[in-house]
N, C-alpha and C positions, 0 to 999 in steps of 0.2 A: 504493500500500500504506500502511496505517495502522501507525504505530509506537507501541509502548507506551513505549519508551525511544528517544530520538534524541540521543545524548550526543556533543556536540562538545567537544574539549579546550579550545576557546576560550570556552565558556560560563563565566559568572562563578563558579558553584558548583564547577565542575571545576577552574578555576584556583585557587580557594580551597583545595581539597584538596591540590593540587600545591604551592602556596606553603608549606603547613604541613608538608610531608613530601617531602624531596628524592628518596627512593627511589621513592615512589609517583609522583612527578612524572615520573621517568625512564620508568616503565612506561607512564604515560598518553601521553607523547610518542611512545614506540615503537609503541604499539598504535593510537593515534589515535581515529578515530570509531567508535562502537559503536551499532548499531541493533538493536533487538529488536522483531520484529513483534507486533502486538496479537493477542490471542486473543479470538475473538468469542463463544465458548460455554463457560460455566463447567463444565457437566456433562461435555461432551466433553473438556475439559482434564483433569478429575479421572479420567475413564476412561482416558485415555492415560497419566496418571501412575501409576495403579494397575497397568496392564499393564506399564509399564516397570520396576517394582520388581524388582531383582535379575536383570535381563535386559540383554543388550547392546542398544544403540540399534537395530541392524539387526533383531534378533529381535523386539523390541517393536514396531517399525514394521510388520513383516510381519504380526504378530497383529492389530494395530490395523486395518490395511487389509483383512484378511480379515473382521474384525468389521463394518466399514463395508459391505463387499460383502454380507454376510449380512443385516444389519439395514436396509440402504438409507440410514439416517441414524441417528446416535447420539443417541437421546433416551431419557429414562426409560421412556416407553411402549414404545418399540421393544425395549429391553432386557428389560423385565418380561413382554412378550408373546411373547418367543422362548423356545423350550424349552431346558432345561438341556443336553440332549444336543446340540442344534445349536450352542449357545454354546461348549460344551466342544470341539466339532469344529474351531474356529478356532485352538485352541492354548491356551485359557485353563485354568489350573489350577483345581481345585475351590475353593481358598481365594480366588483372585482373582475368580472368578465370584461367589462369595458377597459379597465386598467391593463389587464393582461394582453388584450388585443391591441391596445395602444402601444405597448412595448414591442409587440410583434411587428407592428407597422413601422416603428422607428428603426428596428433592426433591418427589415426588408428594404427600407429606403436608404439605408446606409448612414442614417443620422447617429445611430448607436452601433459602433463597430468595436467589438470586444478586442480585436487584434491591436487596435491603436491605443487602448487605455494604458498600456504599460509605459507609454511615452508621456503621459499626462500627469500633472501633480494632483495631489488629493483634492484640493479645492476646485480645480478644473473639472474633475470627474464628478464631484458633488453638484456643481452647477449644471453639468450635462444631464445627470440623472434626474435631478429635481425639476428640470424643465419638462420632463415627461409626466403627464398627469397620472397621479396614483403613487408616485415615488416621492417620498419625503426625505428630509435630511437624515433621519435615523436609519431608514432602509439603505440609503446611500452609504452611510458610515459602516453599516454591517457588511455591505458589499465590498468596501475597501479592505475590511479586516478578513472576512471569511471567503472571499473569492480572490482578491488580489494579493492578500497577505501583507498589506502595508503595516509597518511596525510602529508608527507613531500616530495612532488614531485614538482619540478619547471622545466618547459620545456623552456630552454633558446632559443630553436629554434622556439618557437611559436610566429608568427608575431603579433597576437592579444595581447598576454601578453606584448610583447615589447612596442607596441603602447599604451596600457593602462597604463603601468608603466611610460612611458615618459610623458603622460598626467597628471597623478596623482602627479608626483614629478617635474613638470615643474619649480616650484619655487626653487628647490634645485639644486645647481650646482653639476655637475658630471665631473670627470676627463675623461680619455679615456674609462672608464668602462661604460657599459650600466647601466641604472637604475636597471634592474633586477639583474645584478651581484653585484652592489653596495649595494642593499637592502637585498639580499638573506640571508646573515648571521644573520640579525636581525629578519627574519621571521621564521627561524628554531626553533623547529621541526614541524611547521605548515604551510609550504610553500604551500601546496595544498589548504588550507583554503583561503590564500591570493589570489591564482590563481583563485579560484572560484569567489571571489569578483571582481577581475579585469575583468574576462570574463563577469560577470553580468553587469559591467559598460558599456561594449561594447554593450551587448544585449539591454540595456535600452537607448542607444544613448547618454549616458553622455559624452563619449570620444569626441564627436563632438562639445561639448560646452567648455566654459572656464574651466580651472582647478579649483578644489575645493578650 
């Protein structure tokens, strides 16, 4: 399996993060190795992301698998050539269907070319993606992390990251700034790495316990 991120606590940049932040270092040591599988298809990733908006993981996965069964493969051509009635039958809302078809049209027209994204900086990509109806900044930031593997992305609008950061740094006083904003300058240029550890703290139920 190919990994987009294969983060070993002994890597120099992870040690650097930990050396500069005792609480973060405790979290890194407790969680250990993090691996994130690579995503092979940008369009399929965005379709899955749009389906997952405001749905539980289980419900979103059920709809996505039904869509795969219906279309055979998730491509712009397959989406655009399938009737609205059939697409709605898998559980897609009218709005989500509209958003997915909109992305498909942008890909077909060459406005969204996944092959060219590697040459663009993060904010350029966010501007491009958010110009497509249905894709907001959070979805664009997740695309930067989980499809492109960008290492310095921090989603200030992610409620999970906010909650995990407030938990981890509960012993450190903060002014009017959130802990994410306060700590962000210290995490660069590896904000994504910190984000992955904070998300993993939630996944493992650590955030429900006392701070480290």
